[in-house]
C-alpha positions in Angstrom: -3.6 31.2 21.9 -1.6 29.4 19.2 1.1 27.0 20.3 4.5 28.4 19.5 6.6 26.4 17.0 10.0 26.1 18.7 11.2 22.6 17.7 13.2 22.0 14.5 12.8 18.8 12.5 15.6 17.8 10.2 15.1 15.6 7.2 17.5 14.6 4.4 16.7 15.4 0.8 18.6 15.5 -2.4 19.5 19.0 -3.8 16.9 18.5 -6.6 14.2 17.6 -4.1 15.0 20.7 -2.0 14.9 22.9 -5.1 11.6 21.4 -6.3 10.0 21.9 -2.8 11.3 25.5 -2.6 9.8 26.1 -6.1 6.4 24.7 -5.0 6.5 26.8 -1.9 7.2 30.0 -3.9 4.5 29.2 -6.4 1.9 28.5 -3.7 2.9 31.7 -1.7 3.9 29.7 1.3 7.1 29.2 3.2 8.8 25.9 2.8 7.9 25.1 6.4 4.2 25.9 5.9 4.1 23.9 2.7 5.6 20.8 4.4 3.2 21.2 7.4 0.2 21.4 5.1 1.3 18.4 3.1 1.9 16.3 6.2 -1.4 17.3 7.7 -3.1 15.9 4.6 -1.1 12.7 4.7 -2.7 9.6 6.2 -0.6 6.7 7.4 -1.6 3.1 7.9 -0.1 0.8 10.4 -0.9 -2.9 10.7 -2.3 -3.4 14.2 -2.1 -7.1 13.9 1.0 -8.4 12.2 -0.2 -12.0 12.5 -3.2 -11.1 10.3 -0.8 -9.6 7.7 1.3 -12.7 7.8 -1.7 -15.0 7.4 -2.8 -13.0 4.4 0.7 -13.3 2.9 0.6 -17.1 3.4 -2.9 -17.2 1.7 -1.7 -15.2 -1.3 1.3 -17.5 -1.6 -1.0 -20.6 -1.5 -3.2 -19.0 -4.2 -0.1 -18.4 -6.3 0.9 -22.0 -5.9 -2.6 -23.1 -6.9 -2.4 -20.9 -10.0 0.9 -22.5 -11.0 -0.5 -26.0 -10.6 -3.5 -25.0 -12.7 -1.2 -23.6 -15.4 0.9 -26.7 -15.4 -2.1 -29.0 -15.6 -3.5 -26.9 -18.5 -0.2 -27.0 -20.4 0.2 -30.8 -19.8 -3.3 -31.7 -20.9 -3.9 -29.2 -23.7 -5.7 -31.7 -25.8 -8.2 -32.8 -23.1 -8.2 -29.8 -20.8 -11.7 -28.8 -19.8 -11.7 -25.0 -20.4 -14.7 -24.6 -18.1 -12.8 -26.2 -15.2 -9.8 -24.0 -15.7 -11.9 -20.8 -16.0 -13.8 -21.7 -12.8 -10.6 -22.3 -10.9 -9.1 -19.0 -12.2 -12.4 -17.2 -11.3 -12.2 -18.6 -7.8 -8.6 -17.4 -7.5 -9.6 -13.9 -8.7 -12.5 -13.7 -6.2 -10.2 -14.8 -3.3 -7.6 -12.3 -4.3 -10.2 -9.5 -4.5 -11.5 -10.4 -1.0 -8.0 -10.4 0.4 -7.2 -7.0 -1.2 -10.4 -5.5 0.2 -9.5 -6.7 3.7 -5.9 -5.4 3.4 -6.9 -2.0 2.0 -9.0 -1.2 5.0 -7.1 0.6 7.7 -7.0 -0.9 11.2 -9.7 0.6 13.5 -6.9 1.1 16.0 -4.5 2.9 13.7 -4.0 6.6 14.2 -2.2 9.2 12.1 1.5 8.9 12.6 3.2 12.2 13.2 6.8 10.7 13.3 9.0 11.2 10.3 11.6 8.5 9.8 
C-alpha cells in the first residue's frame, strides 16, 4: 500500500519562478507537486561531516595563495635574474596541491546522507 501524502510543504518563490515551474509541469504532463517531488528525488546533497577538515583545507588554500603572491612578487622584483625554471616548478607544485585539495573536497563524506529538509 502506498503511503498517503497528507503533509503540505510551503516554499517561497518569485512569481516568475512559479510560472516557469508551472510551465515545466504542463510540458512534462505532471502536476507541479509531482514535478517538484521528482526533481527533489534526483537531487543529491553534501554535508561536511567534519568541519575541522574543511577549516584545515581552507587554511591550506590560503597558505597556497600566500605562497603564490610571494612567488609573483619575487618574479616581478628580480625580472632580470629570475630563474624561469624555479618559478615554473613552484607554480606546478601549487597547481598539484590545489588539485589534490579539490579532489579531496569534491568527495562526499561517507557518513553523509541525502537531506530531505528544504530550508
